[in-house]
C-alpha positions as CSV (number, residue, x, y, z in Angstrom):
1,X,-0.1,0.1,0.5
2,X,0.9,3.7,-0.6
3,X,0.7,4.3,2.9
4,X,3.9,2.1,3.8
5,X,5.8,3.0,0.7
6,X,5.3,7.2,2.0
7,X,6.6,6.0,5.3
8,X,9.8,4.1,4.2
9,X,10.5,7.4,2.0
10,X,10.3,9.1,5.0
11,X,12.6,7.6,7.3
12,X,14.6,7.7,4.4
13,X,14.3,11.9,3.7
14,X,15.1,12.0,7.7
15,X,18.2,9.7,7.1
16,X,19.6,11.7,4.3
17,X,18.7,14.7,6.5
18,X,21.0,13.8,8.5
19,X,23.7,13.2,6.1
20,X,23.9,16.8,4.6
21,X,27.0,18.2,5.7
22,X,29.2,14.7,6.4
23,X,31.6,14.7,4.2
24,X,32.7,12.1,4.7
25,X,33.2,8.0,1.9
26,X,30.7,5.7,4.2
27,X,29.0,8.5,4.1
28,X,28.6,9.7,0.8
29,X,28.3,5.5,-0.1
30,X,25.2,5.6,2.0
31,X,23.9,8.1,0.7
32,X,24.2,6.9,-1.9
33,X,22.0,3.0,-1.3
34,X,19.3,5.6,0.1
35,X,18.7,7.1,-3.0
36,X,18.8,4.1,-4.7
37,X,16.6,2.4,-2.2
38,X,14.4,6.0,-2.1
39,X,13.8,5.6,-6.5
40,X,13.4,1.9,-6.1
41,X,10.2,3.0,-4.2
42,X,9.2,5.6,-6.2
43,X,9.2,2.9,-9.4
44,X,7.1,0.8,-7.9
45,X,3.8,3.8,-6.6
46,X,3.2,3.6,-10.3
47,X,0.1,0.8,-10.3
48,X,-2.3,3.2,-7.5
49,X,-5.2,1.4,-6.2
50,X,-8.5,3.7,-5.9
51,X,-7.4,3.3,-2.0
52,X,-3.9,4.3,-2.8
53,X,-5.3,7.9,-4.4
54,X,-8.1,8.4,-2.0
55,X,-5.0,8.6,1.3
56,X,-3.2,10.5,-1.0
57,X,-5.9,12.9,-1.4
58,X,-6.4,13.3,2.1
59,X,-2.6,13.7,2.8
60,X,-1.8,16.5,5.1
61,X,1.3,17.8,3.7
62,X,-0.7,18.1,0.2
63,X,-0.3,22.1,-0.8
64,X,-3.3,23.4,0.3
65,X,-4.7,26.4,-1.8
66,X,-2.5,28.9,-0.7
67,X,0.3,27.3,-2.0
68,X,-1.5,27.3,-5.2
69,X,-2.4,31.3,-5.4
70,X,1.4,31.6,-4.0
71,X,3.3,29.4,-7.0
72,X,1.1,30.4,-10.3
73,X,-0.9,33.6,-9.4
74,X,0.6,37.1,-8.3
75,X,-1.0,40.6,-6.6
76,X,-4.0,38.7,-5.1
77,X,-5.9,40.8,-2.8
78,X,-8.8,39.0,-0.7
79,X,-12.4,39.8,-0.7
80,X,-14.2,38.3,1.7
81,X,-17.9,38.2,3.3
82,X,-21.5,37.5,1.9
83,X,-22.6,40.7,2.2
84,X,-25.9,38.4,4.6
85,X,-24.4,37.3,7.6
86,X,-20.6,36.9,8.0
87,X,-16.8,35.8,7.0
88,X,-16.8,32.2,6.1
89,X,-12.6,31.3,6.1
90,X,-13.2,27.9,4.9
91,X,-13.6,28.8,1.1
92,X,-10.8,31.8,0.0
93,X,-11.3,34.1,-2.8
94,X,-10.1,37.5,-4.2
95,X,-8.8,38.9,-7.2
96,X,-4.9,38.4,-8.6
97,X,-3.0,38.4,-11.8
98,X,-2.4,35.4,-14.1
99,X,0.8,35.7,-16.8
100,X,-0.8,39.0,-16.3
101,X,-4.3,38.6,-16.6
102,X,-6.5,39.7,-14.2
103,X,-8.9,36.7,-13.1
104,X,-11.3,35.9,-9.9
105,X,-10.1,32.9,-7.8
106,X,-11.9,30.8,-4.9
107,X,-11.4,27.6,-3.3
108,X,-12.0,26.1,-0.4
109,X,-9.5,26.3,2.6
110,X,-8.5,23.0,4.6
111,X,-5.7,24.7,6.4
112,X,-1.7,23.1,7.8
113,X,-1.9,22.7,11.1
114,X,-4.2,21.7,13.6
115,X,-5.1,24.9,14.6
116,X,-5.9,25.9,11.0
117,X,-8.2,23.4,10.4
118,X,-10.1,24.2,12.9
119,X,-10.4,27.6,12.5
120,X,-11.7,26.5,8.5
121,X,-13.8,23.9,9.5
122,X,-12.2,21.2,8.3
123,X,-12.1,22.6,4.6
124,X,-16.6,22.3,4.9
125,X,-18.0,25.7,4.2
126,X,-21.0,27.1,5.7
127,X,-23.7,28.7,3.1
128,X,-22.1,32.0,4.0
129,X,-18.5,30.2,1.6
130,X,-20.7,29.8,-0.6
131,X,-22.9,33.0,-0.8
132,X,-19.0,34.6,-0.7
133,X,-18.2,32.5,-3.8
134,X,-21.2,33.6,-6.2
135,X,-20.9,36.9,-4.8
136,X,-17.1,37.4,-6.2
137,X,-18.0,34.8,-9.7
138,X,-20.9,38.0,-10.3
139,X,-18.5,40.0,-10.0
140,X,-16.0,38.5,-12.3
141,X,-18.2,38.1,-14.8
142,X,-19.7,42.6,-14.4
143,X,-15.8,42.5,-15.3
144,X,-15.0,39.9,-17.4
145,X,-12.3,37.8,-15.3
146,X,-12.1,34.5,-16.0
147,X,-13.1,32.4,-12.5
148,X,-10.7,29.6,-11.8
149,X,-11.7,27.3,-8.3
150,X,-9.9,25.2,-6.4
151,X,-11.9,22.5,-5.0
152,X,-10.6,20.4,-1.7
153,X,-13.6,19.4,0.4
154,X,-14.9,16.4,2.3
155,X,-18.3,18.4,1.6
156,X,-20.1,21.3,3.0
157,X,-20.9,21.3,6.5
158,X,-23.6,19.2,7.5
159,X,-24.3,21.0,11.2
160,X,-28.1,22.4,12.3
161,X,-26.6,26.0,12.0
162,X,-25.9,25.5,8.7
163,X,-29.1,24.1,7.4
164,X,-30.7,26.8,9.3
165,X,-28.9,29.6,7.2
166,X,-29.8,28.3,4.0
167,X,-27.0,25.4,3.5
168,X,-29.0,23.7,0.7
169,X,-30.2,27.0,-0.8
170,X,-26.9,28.4,-0.7
171,X,-25.3,25.1,-3.1
172,X,-28.5,25.1,-5.4
173,X,-28.2,28.7,-6.3
174,X,-24.2,28.2,-6.6
175,X,-25.2,25.4,-9.2
176,X,-27.1,27.6,-11.2
177,X,-26.3,30.7,-11.4
178,X,-22.6,28.8,-12.7
179,X,-23.9,27.9,-15.4
180,X,-24.6,30.1,-16.7
181,X,-21.7,32.9,-16.3
182,X,-20.5,34.4,-19.4
183,X,-16.7,34.4,-18.6
184,X,-14.4,31.6,-18.7
185,X,-14.6,28.9,-15.9
186,X,-12.1,26.3,-14.7
187,X,-12.5,24.3,-12.0
188,X,-9.2,22.4,-10.5
189,X,-9.7,19.0,-8.6
190,X,-6.9,19.3,-6.0
191,X,-7.8,17.0,-3.0
192,X,-10.8,15.5,-2.3
193,X,-14.0,16.5,-4.0
194,X,-17.2,15.5,-2.1
195,X,-20.9,15.4,-2.3
196,X,-22.1,18.9,-3.1
197,X,-19.8,21.1,-1.2
198,X,-17.2,20.2,-4.4
199,X,-19.6,20.6,-6.9
200,X,-20.9,24.1,-5.6
201,X,-17.5,25.4,-7.4
202,X,-17.5,22.7,-9.7
203,X,-19.9,23.5,-12.7
204,X,-17.0,25.2,-15.0
205,X,-16.2,24.7,-18.9
206,X,-13.7,23.1,-17.9
207,X,-13.0,20.8,-15.0
208,X,-9.3,19.2,-14.1
209,X,-8.7,17.1,-11.7
210,X,-5.0,15.6,-10.5
211,X,-4.0,12.5,-11.2
212,X,-4.3,11.6,-7.7
213,X,-7.2,13.9,-6.7
214,X,-10.8,11.6,-6.1
215,X,-14.3,13.5,-6.4
216,X,-17.3,12.1,-5.3
217,X,-21.0,12.4,-4.4
218,X,-20.0,10.7,-0.8
219,X,-16.5,9.9,0.8
220,X,-16.2,6.2,0.7
221,X,-17.0,6.1,4.7
222,X,-20.6,7.0,4.0
223,X,-20.9,4.6,1.0
224,X,-20.4,1.8,2.5
225,X,-22.5,3.0,5.9
226,X,-25.2,3.9,3.7
227,X,-25.2,0.6,1.0
228,X,-23.7,-1.8,3.1
229,X,-24.2,-0.7,6.6
230,X,-20.3,-1.2,7.4
231,X,-18.3,1.2,7.0
232,X,-15.1,-0.5,7.4
233,X,-15.6,-2.0,4.0
234,X,-14.7,1.5,2.9
235,X,-11.4,0.3,0.8
236,X,-13.9,-2.0,-1.9
237,X,-16.5,1.2,-1.4
238,X,-13.4,3.5,-3.1
239,X,-13.4,0.2,-6.5
240,X,-17.0,0.3,-6.6
241,X,-17.3,4.0,-6.7
242,X,-15.2,5.3,-9.6
243,X,-14.1,7.9,-8.3
244,X,-10.0,8.7,-9.4
245,X,-9.6,10.4,-12.1
246,X,-8.8,7.8,-14.4
247,X,-12.2,6.8,-14.1
248,X,-13.9,10.4,-14.1
249,X,-11.9,11.3,-17.5
250,X,-13.8,7.6,-19.3
251,X,-16.8,9.0,-17.9
252,X,-16.4,12.7,-19.6
253,X,-16.9,13.7,-16.0
254,X,-13.7,15.8,-16.1
255,X,-12.2,16.7,-19.2
256,X,-8.0,16.6,-18.5
257,X,-5.4,15.2,-15.8
258,X,-3.1,16.7,-14.3
259,X,0.0,14.9,-13.8
260,X,1.4,14.3,-10.5
261,X,5.1,13.7,-9.3
262,X,6.0,9.9,-8.5
263,X,4.7,8.9,-5.4
264,X,1.8,11.6,-5.1
265,X,2.0,16.0,-5.0
266,X,3.2,16.4,-1.8
267,X,6.6,14.8,-2.7
268,X,7.6,17.7,-5.1
269,X,5.3,20.7,-4.8
270,X,6.9,22.6,-8.0
271,X,7.0,19.9,-10.0
272,X,2.8,19.9,-9.4
273,X,2.6,23.1,-10.2
274,X,4.8,23.8,-13.5
275,X,2.6,20.9,-15.1
276,X,-1.1,22.6,-13.3
277,X,0.6,25.9,-15.1
278,X,0.8,25.0,-18.5
279,X,-2.3,23.4,-19.0
280,X,-4.1,26.1,-16.9
281,X,-2.5,28.5,-19.5
282,X,-3.4,26.4,-22.4
283,X,-7.3,26.0,-21.6
284,X,-7.4,29.6,-20.4
285,X,-6.3,30.5,-24.1
286,X,-9.2,28.3,-25.4
287,X,-11.6,29.2,-23.7
288,X,-11.0,33.1,-23.9
289,X,-11.3,33.1,-27.2
290,X,-14.6,32.3,-26.9
291,X,-17.8,34.7,-26.6
292,X,-20.0,34.7,-23.3
293,X,-23.2,33.1,-24.5
294,X,-21.1,30.7,-26.7
295,X,-19.2,29.6,-23.2
296,X,-22.8,30.0,-20.7
297,X,-23.8,27.3,-24.4
298,X,-21.2,25.4,-24.6
299,X,-20.8,24.9,-20.2
300,X,-24.7,23.7,-21.0
301,X,-23.2,21.2,-23.5
302,X,-20.6,19.3,-21.2
303,X,-22.6,18.8,-18.3
304,X,-25.9,17.6,-20.3
305,X,-23.6,15.0,-21.9
306,X,-21.9,13.8,-18.5
307,X,-21.8,10.2,-18.0
308,X,-22.1,9.2,-22.0
309,X,-19.8,7.0,-22.8
């Protein structure tokens, strides 16, 4: 399993770090052995199971939206609040420049530490987060800016207070309004994309998906609990659900797969950012040549054809 491979790679990396600065012949030989062992372990990561990909999609060191923004965009200006109730920090959004072009960037935010996870509600937005996202999308449409979304959430927050403030309505409105936007919309599934909480940012002209990301109606644990009344069968559920990028490309749910470094994006952030940058630039250039009504029409047609092979 990929979990065991990554644990061994982590041990090798720690030993390699401990040998930094040691120029002895023994240390040199040991570094060579460790690097060869690391390469052999990574070579075996080419054929991953669906449950392996779920593990990688949830990996705590996988790049987060803050890192994507820092690597791909400049002059990011964060915008807060839904103008109705409050600010929801689990959705990060604002205006930025992408290769000199003004764009609106919106995405789920999980955080990198336990404190940040709690602050951002583990990437599970309430209705205010989705209303903020919609406000920024409509603003982007008004000023002719492309919209780029980053999807990484276990789902919308299911708490009683979120339902009382209109969680279902906020998600449904996002789906309806996004489908009719007259600017280019590109969605990137970077990690875990589950349920309507993910789809609320996913009605796009181009849906890109990282090689080891997942995109599904609910978590494998939830699927196993509902279908078999046994959450321990979640690994079996991963295969049944067809939630990997390769499955979803086959069913036309997504448009393109972004390659990751061998062993997962967490091992080489820069390599991932370079690959995504090239694909994002190409897709935006293609979409920018289309008119507003053509963009909305193509988006509608795309979603009507989903699931046909």
